[in-house]
C-alpha positions as CSV (number, residue, x, y, z in Angstrom):
1,M,21.4,-182.1,-45.8
2,Y,18.7,-180.1,-47.6
3,A,16.9,-180.8,-50.9
4,I,15.9,-177.3,-52.3
5,L,13.4,-177.6,-55.0
6,D,11.0,-175.8,-57.3
7,I,8.1,-177.3,-59.3
8,E,6.3,-175.9,-62.3
9,T,2.8,-177.4,-63.0
10,T,0.1,-177.4,-65.6
11,G,-2.3,-175.4,-63.4
12,G,-5.9,-176.5,-63.0
13,Q,-8.1,-177.7,-60.2
14,F,-6.7,-178.5,-56.7
15,N,-4.9,-181.9,-56.6
16,E,-5.5,-182.3,-60.3
17,E,-2.4,-180.4,-61.4
18,G,0.5,-182.3,-63.1
19,I,4.2,-181.5,-62.9
20,T,5.8,-180.0,-66.0
21,E,9.3,-179.3,-64.7
22,I,11.2,-180.0,-61.5
23,A,14.5,-178.8,-60.2
24,I,16.2,-180.1,-57.0
25,Y,19.5,-179.0,-55.6
26,K,21.0,-181.0,-52.8
27,F,22.6,-178.5,-50.4
28,D,24.8,-179.3,-47.4
29,G,24.4,-175.8,-45.8
30,H,27.4,-174.4,-47.7
31,Q,27.4,-175.7,-51.3
32,I,25.4,-177.7,-53.8
33,V,26.5,-181.4,-53.8
34,D,24.1,-182.9,-56.3
35,Q,21.3,-181.7,-58.6
36,F,18.4,-183.0,-60.7
37,I,16.6,-180.9,-63.3
38,S,14.1,-182.2,-65.8
39,L,11.0,-181.4,-67.8
40,V,8.2,-183.8,-67.1
41,N,5.4,-185.0,-69.3
42,P,2.2,-184.4,-67.2
43,E,0.0,-186.4,-69.6
44,I,-2.6,-183.6,-69.4
45,P,-2.7,-180.2,-71.2
46,I,-1.1,-177.1,-69.7
47,Q,-3.4,-174.2,-68.9
48,P,-2.9,-171.2,-71.3
49,F,-2.0,-168.7,-68.6
50,V,0.7,-171.1,-67.3
51,V,2.2,-171.3,-70.8
52,K,2.5,-167.5,-70.8
53,L,4.0,-167.4,-67.4
54,T,6.6,-170.2,-67.7
55,G,7.2,-170.4,-71.5
56,I,6.7,-174.2,-71.2
57,N,4.2,-175.5,-73.8
58,N,2.7,-178.9,-74.6
59,A,5.0,-179.5,-77.6
60,M,8.1,-179.1,-75.4
61,L,6.9,-181.9,-73.1
62,H,5.9,-184.4,-75.8
63,S,9.2,-186.4,-75.5
64,A,9.9,-185.5,-71.8
65,P,10.0,-188.4,-69.3
66,K,6.7,-189.1,-67.4
67,F,6.7,-188.8,-63.6
68,Y,7.1,-192.5,-63.0
69,E,10.3,-192.4,-65.0
70,V,11.9,-189.8,-62.8
71,A,10.3,-190.8,-59.4
72,K,13.3,-193.1,-58.4
73,R,15.8,-190.2,-59.0
74,I,13.6,-187.8,-56.9
75,I,13.6,-190.3,-54.0
76,E,17.4,-190.8,-54.3
77,I,18.2,-187.1,-54.1
78,T,15.7,-186.3,-51.3
79,T,16.4,-189.3,-49.0
80,D,17.6,-188.2,-45.6
81,C,17.1,-184.5,-46.6
82,V,14.8,-181.7,-45.3
83,L,12.8,-180.5,-48.3
84,V,13.2,-176.7,-48.7
85,A,11.0,-174.6,-51.0
86,H,9.5,-171.1,-51.4
87,N,5.9,-171.8,-50.4
88,A,6.9,-175.4,-49.4
89,S,3.3,-176.5,-48.7
90,F,2.5,-176.2,-52.5
91,D,5.6,-178.1,-53.8
92,Y,5.3,-180.8,-51.1
93,R,1.6,-181.3,-51.8
94,I,2.2,-181.6,-55.6
95,L,5.0,-184.2,-55.0
96,R,3.0,-186.2,-52.5
97,T,0.0,-186.2,-55.0
98,E,2.2,-187.5,-57.8
99,F,3.7,-190.2,-55.7
100,R,0.3,-191.2,-54.3
101,R,-0.9,-191.8,-57.9
102,L,2.0,-194.4,-58.1
103,G,0.9,-196.0,-54.8
104,Y,3.9,-194.6,-52.9
105,D,3.7,-192.6,-49.6
106,F,6.2,-189.8,-50.0
107,N,6.9,-188.4,-46.6
108,T,9.6,-186.0,-45.4
109,K,10.3,-183.0,-43.2
110,T,9.9,-179.6,-44.9
111,L,11.1,-176.0,-44.5
112,C,9.4,-173.0,-46.1
113,T,11.6,-170.0,-47.1
114,V,8.5,-167.8,-47.1
115,E,7.9,-168.5,-43.4
116,L,11.7,-168.2,-42.6
117,S,12.0,-164.9,-44.4
118,K,9.0,-163.5,-42.5
119,K,10.7,-164.4,-39.3
120,L,14.3,-163.4,-40.2
121,L,13.6,-160.6,-42.6
122,P,10.6,-158.8,-41.1
123,E,11.6,-155.5,-42.6
124,Q,10.9,-156.7,-46.2
125,T,7.7,-155.4,-47.6
126,S,7.1,-158.5,-49.8
127,H,8.1,-162.1,-49.3
128,S,7.4,-163.3,-52.8
129,L,10.5,-164.9,-54.3
130,G,10.9,-162.4,-57.2
131,K,10.6,-159.2,-55.0
132,L,12.6,-160.7,-52.2
133,V,15.7,-161.7,-54.2
134,R,15.6,-158.3,-56.0
135,A,15.6,-156.4,-52.6
136,L,18.4,-158.6,-51.3
137,G,20.6,-158.2,-54.4
138,I,20.4,-162.0,-55.2
139,P,21.1,-162.6,-58.9
140,M,18.3,-164.5,-60.6
141,A,17.9,-166.1,-64.1
142,D,15.0,-168.0,-65.7
143,R,12.3,-166.6,-63.5
144,H,9.2,-169.0,-63.4
145,R,11.4,-171.9,-64.6
146,A,12.1,-174.6,-62.0
147,S,16.0,-174.4,-62.3
148,G,16.1,-170.6,-62.0
149,D,13.6,-170.4,-59.1
150,A,15.2,-173.3,-57.2
151,M,18.7,-171.7,-57.6
152,A,17.4,-168.4,-56.3
153,T,15.9,-170.3,-53.4
154,V,19.3,-171.9,-52.6
155,K,20.9,-168.4,-52.5
156,L,18.0,-167.1,-50.4
157,F,18.2,-170.0,-48.0
158,K,22.0,-169.6,-47.6
159,M,21.4,-165.9,-46.6
160,L,18.6,-167.0,-44.2
161,L,21.0,-169.4,-42.5
162,E,23.4,-166.5,-42.0
163,K,20.7,-164.3,-40.5
164,D,19.6,-167.1,-38.1
165,L,21.8,-166.0,-35.2
166,E,20.0,-168.4,-32.8
167,K,20.8,-171.3,-35.2
168,S,17.2,-172.6,-34.8
169,I,17.3,-174.0,-38.4
170,V,20.5,-176.0,-37.8
171,K,19.3,-177.2,-34.3
172,D,16.1,-178.5,-35.7
173,F,18.0,-180.3,-38.5
174,I,20.3,-182.0,-35.9
175,K,17.2,-183.2,-34.0
176,I,16.0,-184.9,-37.2
177,E,19.4,-186.6,-37.7
178,V,19.3,-187.9,-34.1
179,E,15.8,-189.4,-34.7
180,K,17.3,-191.4,-37.6
181,G,19.9,-192.9,-35.2
182,I,22.9,-191.5,-37.1
183,A,25.9,-191.0,-34.7
184,P,29.0,-189.8,-36.4
185,K,32.4,-190.5,-34.7
186,L,35.0,-187.9,-34.1
187,L,37.0,-188.8,-37.3
188,D,33.8,-188.7,-39.4
189,I,33.1,-185.2,-38.0
190,L,36.6,-184.0,-38.8
191,R,36.5,-185.4,-42.4
192,D,33.6,-183.2,-43.3
193,L,35.1,-179.9,-42.0
194,P,36.9,-177.3,-44.1
195,S,40.4,-175.9,-43.6
196,Q,39.0,-172.4,-44.0
197,T,38.3,-169.3,-41.9
198,G,35.0,-169.2,-40.1
199,V,32.9,-169.8,-37.0
200,Y,32.2,-173.4,-35.8
201,Y,29.4,-174.7,-33.5
202,I,29.9,-177.9,-31.4
203,H,26.5,-179.5,-30.8
204,N,25.3,-182.3,-28.4
205,K,22.7,-184.9,-29.4
206,N,19.8,-182.5,-28.6
207,G,21.1,-180.0,-31.1
208,D,22.1,-177.6,-28.3
209,I,25.3,-175.7,-28.8
210,L,28.0,-176.6,-26.3
211,Y,30.7,-174.3,-27.7
212,I,31.2,-171.6,-30.3
213,G,34.6,-170.8,-31.6
214,K,36.4,-169.0,-34.4
215,S,39.4,-170.1,-36.4
216,N,41.5,-169.4,-39.5
217,N,41.5,-173.2,-40.0
218,I,38.3,-174.8,-38.7
219,K,39.4,-178.4,-39.2
220,K,42.7,-177.9,-37.4
221,R,41.0,-176.1,-34.5
222,I,38.4,-178.9,-34.0
223,N,41.1,-181.5,-34.2
224,Q,42.8,-179.7,-31.3
225,H,39.5,-179.9,-29.3
226,F,39.2,-183.6,-30.1
227,T,42.8,-184.4,-29.1
228,G,43.1,-182.0,-26.1
229,I,43.5,-183.0,-22.5
230,T,42.0,-180.0,-20.8
231,K,38.7,-180.4,-18.9
232,K,36.9,-178.5,-21.6
233,S,38.3,-180.6,-24.4
234,K,37.4,-183.9,-22.6
235,R,33.8,-182.7,-22.1
236,I,33.6,-181.8,-25.8
237,Q,34.9,-185.2,-26.8
238,N,32.4,-186.9,-24.6
239,E,29.3,-184.9,-25.5
240,V,29.8,-183.8,-29.1
241,Y,27.3,-185.2,-31.6
242,T,28.2,-183.0,-34.6
243,V,29.9,-179.8,-35.6
244,T,28.4,-177.2,-37.9
245,F,30.2,-174.2,-39.3
246,D,29.8,-170.9,-41.2
247,E,32.7,-170.0,-43.5
248,T,33.4,-166.3,-43.5
249,G,36.7,-165.9,-45.5
250,S,37.2,-162.7,-43.5
251,E,38.8,-163.1,-40.0
252,L,37.1,-159.9,-38.9
253,I,33.6,-161.2,-39.7
254,A,34.5,-164.5,-37.9
255,L,35.5,-162.5,-34.8
256,L,32.3,-160.4,-34.9
257,K,30.0,-163.5,-35.5
258,E,31.7,-165.4,-32.7
259,S,31.3,-162.6,-30.2
260,Q,27.6,-161.9,-31.0
261,E,26.5,-165.5,-31.3
262,I,28.1,-166.4,-27.9
263,K,26.0,-163.7,-26.4
264,V,22.8,-164.9,-28.2
265,N,23.2,-168.6,-27.6
266,K,25.1,-168.6,-24.3
267,P,26.9,-172.0,-24.8
268,I,27.8,-173.7,-21.5
269,L,31.5,-174.1,-22.5
270,N,31.9,-170.4,-23.5
271,R,31.9,-169.0,-20.0
272,A,35.3,-167.3,-20.5
273,Q,34.2,-165.5,-23.7
274,R,31.2,-164.1,-21.9
275,K,33.6,-162.2,-19.7
276,N,35.8,-159.3,-21.0
277,I,38.6,-160.6,-23.2
278,F,40.1,-157.1,-23.5
279,I,41.8,-156.7,-20.1
280,Y,43.7,-153.4,-20.7
281,A,42.7,-150.2,-22.3
282,L,44.2,-146.9,-23.3
283,Y,42.7,-143.8,-21.6
284,L,43.2,-140.0,-22.1
285,E,44.0,-137.9,-19.0
286,K,45.1,-134.4,-18.5
287,D,47.8,-133.8,-15.9
288,S,48.2,-130.8,-13.5
289,N,50.3,-129.0,-16.1
290,G,47.7,-129.3,-18.8
291,Y,49.4,-132.0,-20.9
292,F,47.5,-134.9,-22.3
293,N,48.7,-138.2,-20.9
294,L,48.0,-141.6,-22.6
295,K,47.6,-144.1,-19.8
296,L,47.5,-147.9,-20.1
297,Q,45.2,-149.2,-17.3
298,K,42.9,-152.1,-16.5
299,T,39.6,-151.7,-18.4
300,D,37.0,-149.7,-16.6
301,G,33.5,-149.7,-18.1
302,R,32.8,-146.3,-16.5
303,K,35.5,-144.6,-18.5
304,K,35.8,-143.7,-22.2
305,E,38.6,-145.7,-23.8
306,I,40.6,-145.0,-26.9
307,T,41.4,-148.6,-27.7
308,A,41.7,-151.9,-25.8
309,F,44.1,-154.8,-25.6
310,A,44.0,-158.5,-24.7
311,S,47.2,-158.3,-22.7
312,L,49.5,-155.8,-20.9
313,Q,52.4,-156.6,-23.2
314,E,50.2,-155.9,-26.3
315,G,49.2,-152.6,-24.8
316,K,52.7,-151.5,-23.9
317,S,54.0,-152.4,-27.3
318,F,51.4,-150.3,-29.0
319,L,51.9,-147.4,-26.6
320,F,55.7,-147.4,-27.2
321,S,55.1,-147.5,-31.0
322,I,52.6,-144.6,-31.2
323,T,54.7,-142.5,-28.7
324,E,57.6,-142.8,-31.0
325,K,55.6,-142.2,-34.2
326,H,53.8,-139.1,-32.9
327,Q,56.9,-137.8,-31.0
328,L,55.1,-138.0,-27.7
329,C,56.8,-138.2,-24.3
330,Q,57.5,-141.6,-22.7
331,K,57.4,-140.0,-19.2
332,L,53.9,-138.4,-19.7
333,N,52.6,-141.7,-21.1
334,G,53.9,-143.7,-18.1
335,L,56.5,-145.6,-20.0
336,Y,59.6,-144.1,-18.3
337,E,59.7,-143.3,-14.6
338,T,61.9,-140.3,-13.7
339,K,61.6,-137.1,-11.7
340,K,63.6,-135.2,-14.4
341,E,63.4,-135.2,-18.2
342,C,62.8,-138.5,-20.0
343,F,65.6,-140.4,-21.8
344,Q,64.1,-139.7,-25.2
345,Y,64.6,-136.0,-24.6
346,N,68.3,-136.5,-24.2
347,I,68.5,-138.2,-27.6
348,K,66.2,-135.6,-29.2
349,E,63.2,-137.8,-29.7
350,C,61.1,-135.9,-27.2
351,N,60.5,-132.1,-27.6
352,G,60.6,-131.5,-23.8
353,A,57.0,-131.7,-22.7
354,C,58.2,-133.7,-19.7
355,I,60.1,-130.6,-18.4
356,G,57.6,-128.0,-19.7
357,I,59.7,-126.8,-22.6
358,E,57.2,-127.7,-25.3
359,S,53.8,-125.8,-25.1
360,T,50.7,-127.8,-24.1
361,E,48.9,-126.6,-27.2
362,I,51.5,-128.0,-29.7
363,Y,51.9,-131.3,-27.7
364,N,48.2,-131.8,-27.1
365,A,47.5,-131.3,-30.8
366,R,49.7,-134.3,-31.7
367,V,47.9,-136.4,-29.1
368,E,44.6,-135.4,-30.6
369,N,45.9,-136.2,-34.0
370,F,46.8,-139.7,-32.8
371,I,43.3,-140.2,-31.3
372,S,41.6,-139.0,-34.4
373,N,43.5,-141.5,-36.5
374,H,42.9,-144.4,-34.2
375,T,39.2,-144.2,-33.5
376,F,36.1,-144.4,-35.7
377,E,33.8,-142.4,-33.3
378,N,31.3,-140.5,-35.4
379,K,33.0,-141.9,-38.6
380,S,31.2,-143.8,-41.4
381,M,33.1,-146.4,-43.4
382,I,33.0,-149.8,-45.1
383,I,35.8,-152.3,-44.3
384,I,36.3,-154.5,-47.5
385,S,38.0,-157.9,-47.1
386,R,38.1,-161.3,-48.7
387,G,34.9,-163.4,-49.1
388,R,34.2,-167.1,-48.8
389,N,35.6,-167.8,-52.3
390,I,37.6,-166.1,-55.1
391,N,34.4,-164.6,-56.7
392,E,33.2,-162.9,-53.5
393,R,34.2,-160.1,-51.2
394,S,33.0,-159.2,-47.7
395,A,32.0,-155.8,-46.3
396,V,31.6,-154.6,-42.7
397,L,29.5,-151.4,-42.3
398,I,30.2,-148.8,-39.6
399,E,27.9,-145.8,-39.7
400,N,28.4,-142.7,-37.4
401,G,30.8,-144.8,-35.3
402,I,28.3,-147.7,-34.8
403,Y,28.7,-151.2,-36.2
404,K,25.7,-152.0,-38.4
405,G,26.5,-155.5,-39.7
406,Y,28.3,-157.3,-42.5
407,A,27.5,-158.7,-46.0
408,F,29.0,-160.9,-48.7
409,Y,28.7,-159.7,-52.3
410,D,29.6,-161.2,-55.7
411,L,32.4,-159.4,-57.6
412,N,29.9,-158.9,-60.5
413,Y,27.8,-156.8,-58.2
414,Q,30.2,-154.1,-56.9
415,I,29.2,-152.2,-53.8
416,T,29.1,-148.6,-55.2
417,N,27.1,-146.9,-52.3
418,V,26.0,-147.6,-48.8
419,N,22.3,-148.1,-49.8
420,I,23.1,-151.1,-51.9
421,L,25.1,-152.6,-49.1
422,K,22.2,-152.0,-46.6
423,N,19.9,-154.2,-48.7
424,I,22.1,-157.3,-48.3
425,L,23.4,-156.5,-44.8
426,I,23.3,-159.1,-42.1
427,P,22.3,-156.7,-39.2
428,M,24.3,-157.1,-36.0
429,E,24.3,-155.6,-32.6
430,S,26.9,-152.9,-31.7
431,N,28.3,-153.1,-28.2
432,R,31.6,-152.3,-26.5
433,D,33.1,-155.8,-27.2
434,I,32.3,-155.4,-30.9
435,Q,33.8,-151.9,-30.9
436,R,37.0,-153.3,-29.3
437,I,37.2,-156.2,-31.8
438,I,37.0,-153.8,-34.7
439,H,39.5,-151.3,-33.2
440,A,42.0,-154.1,-32.5
441,Y,41.6,-155.6,-36.0
442,I,42.1,-152.3,-37.8
443,R,45.1,-151.6,-35.5
444,K,46.8,-154.9,-36.4
445,N,46.0,-154.9,-40.1
446,K,47.4,-151.8,-41.8
447,A,46.7,-153.0,-45.3
448,L,42.9,-153.1,-44.9
449,K,40.8,-151.5,-47.6
450,L,38.6,-148.8,-46.0
451,I,35.9,-146.8,-47.9
452,H,34.9,-143.7,-46.0
453,F,31.6,-142.0,-46.7
C-alpha cells in the first residue's frame, strides 16, 4: 500500500516552516482506497510569496485544525504504507519535523516520483510536476494546492508503475512487507484479486517473480494455479508469497505485456513462454510454373513469414478460409493432393491455376492482395480497444510496421493525432514474437477499430 501525499507550507527558514495544507491518498497500486485532505493552522504567518503561489492566506487558516489535531489521522492513513511524493525528501522532512515537535518519531519508507521519473522517463526535458504532467497528458486541477498536486502525483505514479517493466518498485515493496512479517494465505491472496483482464505476477518471499501470466479473469486463473495438481502448480502453491497484477482491459495489451515482461524478468517458471509459442507459419513460395503458393510449415526464423499460428489446426483452418475467400487453389496451397485438377475446380470454385488455365499474373495478383490485407509491414496504424474502466480507452501504436508501445487515455482527452499518443506512450520493444501476437490478434478479431495514418 502507498500513501501518496503533498504538503503546502508557510515558507520560511529551513526546519522552521509550518504546514498549511496536507493531502494524502492511500493507493493500492490500482485505485485510491482512502484519503485525507485538510487545511492546517500552522500558528505562524505565511510568507507573502507563498500566498501568491497557493492562494492560501492567514485568514483561511484561522479556524483550521492545528497539526496535533490531525496527527492521529495522518498516522492512521500512512501506517504500513510507503510514503510517495514528488520531491519526497521535502514532504517527509516537513512531516518528521512536525511530529518531532509533538515528541513523536515519525519514521517510514519513502519513494520519490522525481527520482523514479528520471529513471523511467529519461526522455523528458523537465521532471517538475507541472511540466511532467503536461507532457504526459495527465489532467491536473488546483495546481499548488495539496489535493490537486497529490492527485496529479497519484496519476503520475500509476503511469510510472506501468513503465517499470522490471517491476523494481513492486519488488522493493514486497521486501518491506516481508520485513513486517505479513504472510498472506492463498485464500487471502485470491480475495484481493480482480476478475478482470490483465497480467499477473506471482512473487516469492524475496519479491522475485516466479511466474508471469495473462488472463481475461485474473482471479479465476490464479485460483487454477492454487488448485492445480501439475508440478508447476504445486511449486507455485509452495513458494507464492503474494500476487501483484496490472489490469489492462485490452486483451491485446495483456498479451504484449506478458510477452515482453517474461523476456525482461525471465521468471523461473516461464520457461515454456521463452520458447516460440507460434509453431507454424505461412510462407510465400513460387512454383516452377510461376504461381505463388501459400505454404503452411514449421516456423523458420531464417524465412520471412506472412503470419504465424500456435497450432497446425489453427493454420490449416485459416488457410482453407482465405483460399476460399480469395478464390485461390487448394492444390497450389498444399490443401488438396492430386496430380490432376483440384476438386474445387470441378465445382467452379477454382479458376484453374492448378492445371495452367488461369494466367499467373491474374492468380498472383489475388495472392498479393491477400498478403497486403493481412500484414502491416510498412504500415502505420493505431489499434483502439477498451481501457481499464468505462471512462478509458487503450491504444496500440504501430509505425512503419514496427510496434512502438501502448497507452491508456481518458475519453475526455481524445487521441486526435499520433503526436499526442506518443507523449503518453508506454514504449515497448518490437520483435518477432510481438509481431506474431499482433498479427494473430488482428486476424481473430475482425471488429477491431484501426486508425491508419
